[in-house]
C-alpha positions, 0 to 999 in steps of 0.5 A: 500499499505504501511503496518504500515504507517498511510496515510491521506490526510494531512500526506500523503508524509510527514515523522513523526519526532522523537518527534512523533508529527511533520513532515518533508516535502521535496520539489521537485527540479529537479536537485537541481537548484532553482530560487530566487523565490523559495527561497523566497516561501520557506522562507515565508512559513517557516515563516508563518508556524513557521517551525523551521529548513530548511535542504539542503538534499544530494539529493539536496532538501530542507527539511522543519522540524518541520511542524505541522500535521494540517499545512501540507496540507497548507504548501504544497499549499503554496509551489506550484509545489516545494511542490508536494508530492512523495506518491509512491515509485518511482524516489525520486530525480535526483541530478546533478553537474553543468555540462558543463553549468557552471563548468570549468570541465564539459564535458557533459550537466548534468543539462538539462539531469537531468531536462529531466529525472526528468520530464520523471519519476515524479509521476510514481510508481515503486517496490522500491525507485529510486535514480538517480545521474548525473555528467557532468564529471569523478569527478563524483560530482553527486555521480553516482557510488552509485546511483540506476541509475548513469550517468557519463559525459566524452569527449566521452559521457555518462557512464551509472551504475545501482544498486549503493547503499550509505546506510548500505552496500555500492555498486558501481553501475554496468557499463552498457554502456559508450560513449552514446549520451544524446538520447542513455542514456535516452533510456538505462535508460528506458530499465534498469528501465522498466526490474527492475519494471517488475521483481522486488519484492515489496520494492526491491532497485536495489542493492538487486534486482542485488544480487538476479538475478545477472547482466548477463541481463545487457548486452546486453542491457536490454529489458523488 
């Protein structure tokens, strides 16, 4: 499935690091929300397996760096649900701001929507990796405009972007719809990702997909 990448029962989902010997393991933290118990588990595992560095990623996950190959399976087991491997191209993460639940600037419930979308796409395979950013207001703290799927809230509802990218060649996502309810948003995201899944080439990210097929299909709302 992934030419040139060594996949075994112990390394599947872990990334080989610069030293050529140790690995990095990313946690699964939907919407970037952790509990005190999650933090205690991560700290305990890091101490038990002498993991030298823990880094918070831009996708609101924890990255455990310097894991020995022989420890990968045990580390994942000890981490429990938050240590579940992302072993296929798919939704890598759903990042979110605090939204209306906590932030004085929030206009929509970004945390609840992020959790729902994260649960819906967990473990599902797509042609390439997909990153989703959800912001509860136009300040766009969830980086919605530069994610494969971006969702940004306002007092009038949700605005949806598709095809954003923040890599070497940055691209702002194409605005697809605005003023949507949460239910309408989930339905549109389903259709956008479904169309992409049906028509994209292997390893083709959404921005490259739009470069190849154009944007006319985005409006009217796509169907598979």
